[in-house]
BALOBA-1460 file (C-alpha; in Angstrom, 3 decimals):
// residues 102
<rec num="1" residu="m" x="2.549" y="-21.067" z="-22.813"/>
<rec num="2" residu="k" x="-0.465" y="-17.996" z="-23.113"/>
<rec num="3" residu="k" x="-1.476" y="-18.514" z="-19.377"/>
<rec num="4" residu="t" x="2.554" y="-17.836" z="-18.769"/>
<rec num="5" residu="i" x="2.320" y="-14.453" z="-20.512"/>
<rec num="6" residu="h" x="-0.919" y="-13.708" z="-19.016"/>
<rec num="7" residu="s" x="0.555" y="-14.419" z="-15.219"/>
<rec num="8" residu="v" x="3.861" y="-12.253" z="-16.529"/>
<rec num="9" residu="i" x="2.024" y="-9.267" z="-17.249"/>
<rec num="10" residu="l" x="-0.350" y="-9.644" z="-14.609"/>
<rec num="11" residu="i" x="2.628" y="-9.613" z="-11.946"/>
<rec num="12" residu="s" x="4.332" y="-6.901" z="-13.866"/>
<rec num="13" residu="f" x="1.424" y="-4.436" z="-13.539"/>
<rec num="14" residu="i" x="1.125" y="-5.408" z="-10.283"/>
<rec num="15" residu="i" x="4.968" y="-4.494" z="-9.476"/>
<rec num="16" residu="f" x="5.020" y="-1.297" z="-11.243"/>
<rec num="17" residu="s" x="1.688" y="0.236" z="-10.426"/>
<rec num="18" residu="s" x="1.971" y="-0.684" z="-6.515"/>
<rec num="19" residu="g" x="2.645" y="1.480" z="-3.766"/>
<rec num="20" residu="c" x="4.800" y="-0.804" z="-1.915"/>
<rec num="21" residu="a" x="8.151" y="0.140" z="-0.370"/>
<rec num="22" residu="y" x="9.804" y="-3.005" z="-1.580"/>
<rec num="23" residu="f" x="10.460" y="-1.600" z="-4.921"/>
<rec num="24" residu="g" x="11.655" y="1.951" z="-3.820"/>
<rec num="25" residu="l" x="8.663" y="3.838" z="-3.691"/>
<rec num="26" residu="r" x="8.147" y="6.364" z="-0.768"/>
<rec num="27" residu="p" x="5.156" y="8.143" z="0.387"/>
<rec num="28" residu="g" x="4.222" y="11.982" z="-1.020"/>
<rec num="29" residu="d" x="5.164" y="15.169" z="1.072"/>
<rec num="30" residu="k" x="1.544" y="15.032" z="2.521"/>
<rec num="31" residu="p" x="-1.731" y="12.605" z="2.306"/>
<rec num="32" residu="s" x="-3.142" y="13.211" z="-1.039"/>
<rec num="33" residu="d" x="-6.777" y="14.115" z="-1.611"/>
<rec num="34" residu="t" x="-7.271" y="11.401" z="-3.527"/>
<rec num="35" residu="p" x="-7.095" y="7.802" z="-1.596"/>
<rec num="36" residu="p" x="-4.869" y="5.103" z="-2.437"/>
<rec num="37" residu="q" x="-6.362" y="2.251" z="-3.168"/>
<rec num="38" residu="l" x="-5.598" y="-1.648" z="-2.888"/>
<rec num="39" residu="v" x="-4.777" y="-3.220" z="-6.036"/>
<rec num="40" residu="t" x="-4.600" y="-6.519" z="-5.048"/>
<rec num="41" residu="p" x="-7.619" y="-8.605" z="-3.659"/>
<rec num="42" residu="p" x="-8.033" y="-9.806" z="0.222"/>
<rec num="43" residu="g" x="-5.852" y="-12.885" z="1.128"/>
<rec num="44" residu="q" x="-2.708" y="-11.912" z="-1.210"/>
<rec num="45" residu="k" x="-0.238" y="-9.738" z="0.168"/>
<rec num="46" residu="q" x="-1.283" y="-6.411" z="-0.081"/>
<rec num="47" residu="f" x="-0.319" y="-3.571" z="-3.010"/>
<rec num="48" residu="w" x="-1.427" y="-0.100" z="-2.884"/>
<rec num="49" residu="n" x="-1.518" y="1.687" z="-6.356"/>
<rec num="50" residu="n" x="0.478" y="4.874" z="-5.541"/>
<rec num="51" residu="s" x="2.611" y="5.224" z="-2.555"/>
<rec num="52" residu="k" x="2.265" y="9.080" z="-3.715"/>
<rec num="53" residu="l" x="-0.642" y="9.348" z="-2.287"/>
<rec num="54" residu="f" x="0.510" y="8.479" z="1.225"/>
<rec num="55" residu="g" x="1.927" y="11.466" z="3.474"/>
<rec num="56" residu="p" x="4.518" y="10.692" z="6.141"/>
<rec num="57" residu="v" x="2.847" y="9.031" z="9.043"/>
<rec num="58" residu="p" x="2.277" y="11.425" z="12.065"/>
<rec num="59" residu="k" x="4.155" y="10.529" z="15.135"/>
<rec num="60" residu="e" x="1.156" y="9.953" z="17.422"/>
<rec num="61" residu="y" x="-0.530" y="6.693" z="14.922"/>
<rec num="62" residu="q" x="3.643" y="5.850" z="13.808"/>
<rec num="63" residu="a" x="3.028" y="2.887" z="16.840"/>
<rec num="64" residu="e" x="-0.527" y="1.833" z="15.603"/>
<rec num="65" residu="g" x="1.361" y="2.236" z="11.835"/>
<rec num="66" residu="n" x="4.093" y="0.222" z="12.951"/>
<rec num="67" residu="k" x="1.824" y="-2.885" z="14.356"/>
<rec num="68" residu="e" x="-0.276" y="-2.967" z="11.223"/>
<rec num="69" residu="c" x="2.710" y="-3.605" z="8.990"/>
<rec num="70" residu="v" x="3.935" y="-6.290" z="11.683"/>
<rec num="71" residu="a" x="0.937" y="-7.817" z="11.193"/>
<rec num="72" residu="q" x="0.900" y="-8.251" z="7.882"/>
<rec num="73" residu="g" x="4.761" y="-9.463" z="7.915"/>
<rec num="74" residu="n" x="6.410" y="-6.135" z="6.757"/>
<rec num="75" residu="k" x="8.753" y="-3.861" z="9.137"/>
<rec num="76" residu="t" x="7.826" y="-0.490" z="9.705"/>
<rec num="77" residu="a" x="5.275" y="2.293" z="8.589"/>
<rec num="78" residu="i" x="6.974" y="4.653" z="6.216"/>
<rec num="79" residu="g" x="3.351" y="5.984" z="4.900"/>
<rec num="80" residu="y" x="-0.145" y="7.139" z="6.344"/>
<rec num="81" residu="h" x="-3.455" y="8.023" z="4.502"/>
<rec num="82" residu="p" x="-6.471" y="8.980" z="6.966"/>
<rec num="83" residu="n" x="-8.999" y="8.058" z="4.405"/>
<rec num="84" residu="p" x="-7.856" y="4.850" z="2.148"/>
<rec num="85" residu="k" x="-10.026" y="2.293" z="-0.102"/>
<rec num="86" residu="k" x="-10.539" y="-1.233" z="-0.247"/>
<rec num="87" residu="y" x="-9.518" y="-3.605" z="-3.506"/>
<rec num="88" residu="d" x="-13.332" y="-3.038" z="-4.190"/>
<rec num="89" residu="g" x="-13.384" y="0.407" z="-3.918"/>
<rec num="90" residu="t" x="-15.367" y="1.270" z="-0.644"/>
<rec num="91" residu="f" x="-13.151" y="3.198" z="2.004"/>
<rec num="92" residu="f" x="-11.641" y="0.891" z="5.364"/>
<rec num="93" residu="g" x="-13.304" y="4.035" z="7.874"/>
<rec num="94" residu="k" x="-9.459" y="3.647" z="9.563"/>
<rec num="95" residu="r" x="-6.383" y="4.819" z="8.936"/>
<rec num="96" residu="g" x="-4.206" y="3.586" z="6.347"/>
<rec num="97" residu="y" x="-0.455" y="2.719" z="6.273"/>
<rec num="98" residu="l" x="2.118" y="2.171" z="3.798"/>
<rec num="99" residu="c" x="4.989" y="-0.390" z="4.959"/>
<rec num="100" residu="d" x="8.253" y="-0.921" z="4.425"/>
<rec num="101" residu="w" x="9.702" y="-4.459" z="3.472"/>
<rec num="102" residu="t" x="13.076" y="-4.122" z="3.413"/>
């Protein structure tokens, strides 16, 4: 029972703190100076900590973003950040995309 409660709390935290587009969250007007960071470890469905830290996807990166999102099992890229962070807090060293699940 205690394990179930902890699981529900963890899942709720991930759902409500993530930047995933599935829950109606959208990117901001421009990429933030604060980089978004993944809140789920590798090997799991990836969630960002805050969708508002992303900006719109520049036209020249839309095809690349869509390809990244499709590879993750999502649809299209709806947000872009030039320098996001991995789950462990280190930088990816490449562009990051917020994907639309709907």
